[in-house]
C-alpha positions in Angstrom: 66.8 71.8 -70.9 66.2 68.9 -68.5 63.8 66.3 -69.7 61.5 64.8 -67.1 59.1 61.9 -67.1 56.9 60.1 -64.5 59.6 57.4 -64.3 62.4 59.9 -63.7 60.4 61.8 -61.1 59.4 58.5 -59.5 63.1 57.6 -59.2 63.7 60.9 -57.4 60.9 60.0 -54.9 62.4 56.5 -54.4 65.9 57.7 -53.6 64.9 60.8 -51.6 62.8 58.5 -49.3 65.9 56.6 -48.2 67.7 59.9 -47.6 64.9 61.1 -45.4 65.0 57.9 -43.3 68.8 58.0 -43.0 69.0 61.6 -42.0 66.4 61.3 -39.4 67.9 58.1 -38.0 71.4 59.7 -37.7 70.0 62.4 -35.5 70.6 62.3 -31.7 67.4 61.3 -30.1 66.0 62.1 -26.7 65.4 59.1 -24.5 62.5 60.7 -22.6 59.1 59.2 -23.3 55.9 59.4 -21.4 52.7 57.5 -21.0 51.0 60.0 -23.3 53.8 59.4 -25.9 53.1 55.7 -25.9 49.3 56.4 -26.1 49.9 58.5 -29.3 52.0 55.7 -30.8 49.2 53.2 -30.1 46.4 55.3 -31.5 48.6 56.1 -34.6 49.1 52.4 -35.2 45.4 51.7 -34.8 44.5 54.5 -37.2 47.0 53.0 -39.8 45.5 49.6 -39.4 41.9 50.9 -39.9 43.0 52.6 -43.1 44.5 49.3 -44.3 41.4 47.4 -43.4 39.2 50.0 -45.2 41.4 49.8 -48.3 41.3 46.0 -48.4 37.5 45.8 -47.9 36.8 48.3 -50.6 39.2 46.7 -53.0 37.6 43.3 -52.4 34.2 44.8 -53.2 35.5 46.2 -56.4 37.1 42.9 -57.3 33.8 41.1 -56.7 31.8 43.6 -58.8 32.9 46.1 -61.4 36.7 45.4 -61.5 37.4 41.7 -61.2 41.0 42.2 -62.6 41.9 44.7 -59.9 45.3 43.8 -58.4 44.9 42.4 -54.8 47.4 44.8 -53.2 45.6 47.9 -54.6 43.9 48.6 -51.2 47.3 48.9 -49.5 47.8 52.3 -51.2 45.3 53.9 -48.9 47.4 53.1 -45.9 50.8 53.5 -47.6 50.1 57.0 -48.8 47.8 58.3 -46.1 49.6 56.9 -43.0 53.1 56.5 -44.4 54.1 58.8 -47.3 54.6 59.2 -51.0 58.0 57.5 -51.0 56.7 54.3 -49.4 53.7 54.3 -51.7 55.8 54.6 -54.8 58.6 52.3 -53.6 56.4 49.4 -52.8 54.1 50.1 -55.8 57.1 49.9 -58.1 58.1 46.6 -56.5 54.7 45.1 -57.3 55.1 45.9 -61.0 57.3 42.8 -61.4 54.3 40.8 -60.2 52.0 42.1 -62.9 50.6 45.3 -61.3 51.0 47.6 -64.2 52.1 51.2 -63.4 51.7 50.6 -59.7 54.3 53.2 -58.8 52.4 55.8 -60.7 49.2 54.8 -58.9 51.0 55.2 -55.6 52.0 58.8 -56.6 48.4 59.6 -57.5 47.3 58.5 -54.1 50.1 60.7 -52.7 48.7 63.9 -54.4 45.2 63.2 -53.0 46.6 62.5 -49.6 48.3 65.9 -49.4 44.9 67.5 -50.4 43.4 65.8 -47.4 46.3 66.7 -45.1 46.7 70.4 -46.1 43.4 71.7 -47.4 40.9 69.7 -45.5 43.2 69.6 -42.4 43.1 73.4 -42.2 39.3 73.5 -42.7 38.9 70.9 -39.9 41.1 72.9 -37.6 39.1 76.1 -38.0 35.8 74.3 -37.8 36.7 72.6 -34.6 38.1 75.8 -33.1 34.8 77.6 -33.6 32.5 74.7 -32.6 34.3 72.8 -29.8 37.4 74.7 -28.6 36.5 78.3 -28.1 38.2 78.3 -24.7 41.3 76.2 -25.8 44.9 77.2 -25.5 45.0 78.2 -29.2 46.8 81.5 -29.8 45.9 84.0 -32.6 47.6 83.0 -35.8 50.4 85.5 -36.6 50.8 87.2 -40.0 54.1 85.3 -40.6 52.3 82.0 -40.0 49.6 83.0 -42.6 52.2 84.0 -45.2 54.8 81.4 -44.4 57.6 84.0 -44.3 59.6 85.2 -41.4 60.7 88.8 -42.1 62.1 89.8 -38.8 65.7 88.7 -38.7 65.7 88.4 -34.9 62.8 85.8 -35.1 64.4 83.7 -37.8 65.5 80.4 -36.2 68.9 78.8 -36.6 69.0 76.0 -39.1 71.9 74.2 -37.5 75.5 74.4 -36.2 78.6 73.7 -38.2 80.6 70.8 -36.5 83.8 71.1 -38.7 86.3 73.8 -39.6 85.3 75.0 -43.1 88.9 75.1 -44.0 88.9 71.3 -44.0 85.3 70.5 -45.0 82.0 72.4 -44.7 79.9 71.2 -41.8 76.8 70.8 -44.0 78.8 68.9 -46.6 80.0 66.5 -43.9 76.4 65.7 -42.9 75.5 65.1 -46.5 78.6 62.9 -47.0 77.7 60.8 -44.0 74.1 60.3 -45.3 75.5 59.3 -48.8 77.9 56.9 -47.1 75.1 55.1 -45.4 73.0 55.0 -48.6 76.0 53.5 -50.4 76.3 50.8 -47.7 72.5 50.2 -48.1 73.0 49.6 -51.8 75.8 47.2 -51.2 73.8 45.2 -48.7 70.7 45.1 -50.9 72.9 43.9 -53.9 74.3 41.2 -51.6 70.8 40.1 -50.6 69.7 40.1 -54.3 72.7 38.0 -55.3 72.0 35.6 -52.5 68.4 35.2 -53.3 69.0 34.7 -57.0 71.7 32.1 -56.3 68.9 29.9 -54.8 67.0 29.8 -58.0 67.4 32.6 -60.5 64.5 31.2 -62.7 61.9 31.2 -59.9 59.2 33.9 -60.3 58.7 33.9 -56.5 62.4 34.7 -56.0 62.3 37.6 -58.4 59.2 38.9 -56.7 60.9 38.7 -53.4 63.9 40.5 -54.8 61.6 43.3 -56.0 60.0 43.5 -52.5 63.4 43.8 -50.9 64.3 46.7 -53.1 60.9 48.2 -52.5 61.7 48.2 -48.7 65.1 49.8 -49.2 64.1 52.7 -46.9 63.7 50.2 -44.0 67.1 48.7 -44.7 68.6 52.2 -44.9 67.3 53.1 -41.5 68.4 49.8 -40.0 72.0 50.3 -41.4 72.0 53.9 -40.1 71.4 52.8 -36.5 74.7 50.8 -36.1 76.6 53.5 -38.1 75.4 56.1 -35.6 76.3 53.9 -32.7 79.8 53.4 -34.1 80.3 57.1 -34.6 79.3 57.9 -31.0 81.4 54.9 -29.7 84.5 56.4 -31.4 83.8 59.7 -29.8 82.8 61.4 -33.0 79.2 62.0 -32.1 79.8 65.8 -31.9 80.4 65.8 -35.7 76.7 65.0 -36.3 74.3 67.9 -35.9 70.6 67.5 -35.5 69.8 70.9 -37.1 71.7 70.2 -40.2 70.5 66.6 -40.5 66.9 67.9 -40.1 67.6 70.3 -43.0 68.7 67.4 -45.1 65.6 65.4 -44.3 63.4 68.5 -44.8 64.9 69.4 -48.2 64.6 65.8 -49.3 61.0 65.6 -48.1 60.0 68.9 -49.8 61.5 67.7 -53.1 60.0 64.3 -52.7 56.5 65.8 -52.3 57.0 68.0 -55.3 58.3 65.1 -57.5 55.4 62.8 -56.3 52.8 65.4 -57.4 54.6 66.3 -60.6 54.9 62.6 -61.6 51.1 61.9 -61.6 50.1 60.1 -64.8 46.8 61.4 -66.1 46.0 58.3 -68.1 46.5 56.1 -65.0 44.4 58.5 -62.9 41.5 58.3 -65.4 41.8 54.5 -65.6 41.4 54.0 -61.9 39.6 57.2 -61.1 36.5 55.5 -59.6 38.5 53.2 -57.3 40.9 55.9 -56.2 38.2 58.5 -55.4 36.2 55.9 -53.5 39.1 54.7 -51.5 40.5 58.1 -50.7 37.1 59.6 -49.9 35.9 56.8 -47.6 39.3 56.4 -46.1 39.6 60.2 -45.5 36.2 60.5 -43.9 36.9 57.5 -41.6 40.2 59.0 -40.6 38.6 62.3 -39.7 36.0 60.4 -37.6 38.6 58.1 -36.0 41.0 60.9 -35.0 38.4 63.1 -33.6 36.5 60.4 -31.8 39.4 58.5 -30.3 41.4 61.6 -29.1 38.3 63.3 -27.5 37.4 60.2 -25.5 41.0 59.4 -24.6 41.3 62.0 -21.9 44.7 63.1 -23.1 45.7 66.7 -22.4 45.7 69.1 -25.3 43.2 67.2 -27.4 42.8 69.8 -30.1 46.5 69.9 -30.8 46.7 66.1 -30.8 43.7 65.9 -33.2 45.6 68.2 -35.6 48.9 66.3 -35.3 47.4 62.9 -35.6 45.2 63.8 -38.5 48.0 65.4 -40.4 50.3 62.4 -39.8 47.6 59.9 -40.9 46.8 61.7 -44.1 50.2 63.3 -45.1 53.5 62.8 -43.2 54.8 63.4 -39.8 55.9 66.9 -41.0 52.3 67.5 -42.1 51.1 66.7 -38.6 53.7 68.9 -37.0 52.7 71.8 -39.3 49.1 71.5 -38.3 50.1 71.4 -34.6 52.1 74.5 -35.2 49.1 76.4 -36.5 47.6 75.9 -33.0 50.7 75.8 -30.9 53.3 78.1 -32.6 56.2 77.5 -30.2 55.3 73.9 -29.3 54.6 74.9 -25.7 52.4 71.8 -25.2 53.8 68.2 -25.3 51.5 67.4 -28.3 54.4 67.8 -30.8 56.8 65.8 -28.7 54.3 63.0 -28.3 53.6 63.0 -32.0 57.2 62.7 -33.0 58.3 60.0 -30.5 54.9 58.3 -30.8 55.6 57.8 -34.5 58.9 56.1 -33.6 57.1 53.8 -31.2 54.4 53.0 -33.8 56.9 51.9 -36.4 57.5 48.3 -35.2 53.8 47.9 -34.5 52.9 49.1 -38.0 55.6 46.9 -39.7 53.5 43.7 -39.7 50.6 45.6 -41.4 52.9 46.8 -44.2 54.5 43.3 -44.7 51.1 41.6 -44.8 51.0 42.4 -48.6 53.3 39.4 -49.1 50.4 37.1 -48.4 48.1 38.1 -51.4 51.3 38.3 -53.6 52.2 34.8 -52.6 48.8 33.6 -53.5 48.9 35.0 -57.1 50.2 31.7 -58.6 48.1 29.5 -56.4 44.9 27.7 -57.5 42.8 29.9 -55.3 44.3 33.5 -55.0 41.1 34.8 -53.5 41.6 32.6 -50.4 45.0 34.2 -49.7 43.3 37.6 -50.0 40.7 36.6 -47.4 43.4 35.2 -45.2 45.1 38.6 -45.4 41.8 40.4 -44.6 41.1 38.1 -41.6 44.7 38.5 -40.3 44.6 42.3 -40.6 41.2 42.4 -38.8 42.4 40.2 -35.9 45.6 42.3 -35.6 43.6 45.6 -35.5 41.0 44.1 -33.1 43.9 43.2 -30.7 45.3 46.7 -31.1 41.9 48.2 -30.4 41.5 46.2 -27.2 45.0 47.0 -26.0 44.5 50.8 -26.8 41.2 51.0 -24.8 42.6 49.1 -21.8 45.8 51.3 -21.9 43.9 54.5 -22.1 41.5 53.4 -19.3 44.5 52.6 -17.1 46.2 55.9 -18.0 43.1 57.9 -17.0 42.7 55.9 -13.8 46.4 56.6 -12.9 45.9 60.3 -13.7 42.9 60.5 -11.4 44.7 58.7 -8.6 47.6 61.3 -8.8 45.0 64.1 -8.5 43.4 62.7 -5.4 46.7 61.7 -3.7 
């Protein structure tokens, strides 16, 4: 009998997150991008920022009223879980525990479970509501029985999972993909260990240094992706690119994501949930409703083609994961005939560097914990995030205005 605990399940989430990032980074990527792809990346970044701002404002209200001891980074969980994923939420939450945020990793997993309720249950409800009310004449096809049941019975319709790139007499092709992913993860561990040793050599007794070390380990998935990029380039430079197969790498990331989701839900701590129930319900409810309004409002007025499919994809991504967004798109566009799925995937890649400063902004309130006025650092963070989101909003509206103007000029010419 295998014994499990929230800590053990949380560790599964932590490691599977890095595997997802490595497998997806090693895939061969298309270079084609369009103006609509960039638009989706922008609106995705803006939605993520609005979720963070919502979380920070609500957390500040709780800190000033009924929960003065609430940890200053609590509000980040709304963005980390809703717009990022359970792995990021748990990983960074666990890194905050060394700064005094008790059971932060478990809290992140609790947000994860609620996020999936919004993505799956409420996402499907929203799709069917919008279909009846606004999109009766849309391109949506009738949902097939196999989509409803989630099982493909007809052997001819079952898609190919991937192609073997090695002779199985030497090594199984799928095993080779897994070995490559594990190799990159091993390199990631070595690099992070080196960073940890370097930081501790500066001053191993400094609380700030130890906090920074925890933050670095919490961001291991970013390091993993950054290390996978040059490894992929070296493999292709050596002429071995044919050994990597997108289908098999997608299976690795898909399996890891499925188990990560399962582990994140199973690892929920009931005592922690009850302790922060009011704050968690408030943040997720307000954040979820704002996300629904934001996605619907911004996509409808954007003028982008296939608005319904884009609403579904963006909503799923901003409450679950990119896979959740693609799943909701597939309910409407079974064979991905529209460019909505393409724009969602590549838009997410374009959004990553834009979202990075929002994620890293948590270092400011953490840095202020040992200062004489930690509240001032929190307000600095709030102001900085607001200015950043305001700039994104202005840029988004100008870009979409120019995009629509260019589209009209092409029609008239």
